N, C-alpha and C positions, 0 to 999 in steps of 0.2 A: 504494500500500500504506500503510495507516494505521499509526500507532505500535504499536498492540496487535498487529496482524498481523506486523509486523517482529519484535517481541519474541517472539511465539509461534514464528515461523519460526526465529529464532536459538536458541530453547530446544530445538526439535526437532532442529536441526542439531547443537547441542552434545551432546544426549543420544545421538544416533546416533554421533557421533565418539567419545564416552566409551565407549559399548557396544562399538564396534569395537576400541578400545584394550584393553578388558578381555578380549575374546575373543582378541586377538592374543597374549596370554601363554599361551593353551592350545596345547599341542603335540600334534599328531596323529602317531601312529606305528602303522601297520597299523590294527588295530581299537581301539587304545588312545588315550585322550585324557588327557594329563597336564596338571594345572592346579595353581594355588596353590602353586608351589614356593618355599620360603623356608627361612631359617635365622635364628639369633640372632647378634647381635654377640658377640664373645668378649672377656673381660677380658684385659689384657696378660699374656703368658706362658702362656695356656691352650693346651693341646695337643690338645683334643678339641672337636668341635662336632657338633650334630645337624642333619640335613636332613629337611625335611617336605614332603609333597606329596600330591596326590590323583590316583589312577589309575582311570579308568573304562574298562571293557571293553565296547565296543558291538558286539562280534562274537558269533559262535555257538560259538566254541571258547575254552577257557581259555588264558591265556598265563601266563608266570612271569617275575618279576623275579629274575634269577639272580646279578647282581653289579652293583657300582657302583665307579667309579674317579673320582678327582679329583686334578688336578695339584698342588693346594695341600695335599694330605694324603699322608703316607707310606703310609697304610693306610685303606681305606674298605670298609665292610660294611653289609649290610642286617641290622638288629637287631630283636628283639622284646623287649617288657617283659611279664613275666607274674608273677602271684603264685604263690609256692611256699611252702606252710606259713606263710602270713601275711607272707612277706617278698617284697618286689618284687625280681625278678632280671632282669638284662638279658643276652641272649646272641645271638650271630649266628645267622641263619637259613641254615645251611649248605646246605639243600636248596632255597633260594629262597622267594619269596613268590608264591603263586598268585593270579591275578586271574581269577575265574570269569566266564563269559559273562553279560552283562547286569548285572554287579555293579560296585560302586565300592569301592575300598580306599583308606583315608585313612591316611597316615603322619603322626603327630602326637605332640606331647609326651605322655609317659606311656604310649605304645603303640608299635606298630611305627614304625621310623624309620631314616634313614640315619645311620650312625655314621662320622664323619670323624675319624681319629686321626693323631697325629704331625704336627700342623699345621705348615706352613712359614711361616705368618704369621697375623696376627690377622684376624678378620672385623670390618669396620667397618660400622655402620649406613649403609644406602644403597648398599653394594657389591652387585655381582652376581657370585656364585661359580659357575663352571661345573663341573658334574659330568656324567659319562656313565653312564647306566643301560643295562644290557644285559638284554634280554628274550629268552626262548627263541624266540619267533616273530617279534616285531616288530624284533628286532635291537638295535643300539646307537642310543641317543637322547641327544643333548646337551641338557641342561636348565640354566637359570640359576636359582640360588637367590637370591631377593631377601633381603638381610640386614636384619632388623628390629632393634629395640632389644633390649638384653640380657635383659630379663624378659618379652619378648613371648610370648603364648600362641597367637597366630594371626597370619596376615598382616595388616598394617595396624593391629595392636593397639598398637604403640608402647610396649609394656611396661605399659600401663594396667591390664590384667587382673591382673598380678602386684602392682601398686601397690595396687589395690582389695583384693586378698586380704590383703596386709600391713596395710592401714589397718583392715580389719575384725577382724584378729586382735590388734590393739593393738601390733603390732611396728612399729618405725621402720625406714625404708629409708635 
């Protein structure tokens, strides 16, 4: 095997290994696939944190996220953010969050999200925070939230998106 062939073989093996690791984070529960579960680091003394993830329904019937629990939080809820007369309001989704068949629901900053309240400790970048999602059909599913930087807007962002927004607005961080 010449040097180029060895390099190509190593590159293919590395890519396959990385792809396997990326897929390993996806959690399958019944017809649902849960991916990209994350949260942000919390400043000292913070009592609330958000949780974000993507839920894909690969089945033929709807399912519903009915509740969330987390040992690190005294209270955990599924929340929505919506505009009401020009004011952004946040409220619990008491009747749950429906994931229609063939659809993907993304819980993200500024939209639907997990609200973890009465935190018993801080979230530190690099931590994995366990939460349990309960679905009407798929049942209880344990998910680990990958804790990103304080200002992160997406998994792997490291807070760069927030920094860019502040840099463009002329504000200093």
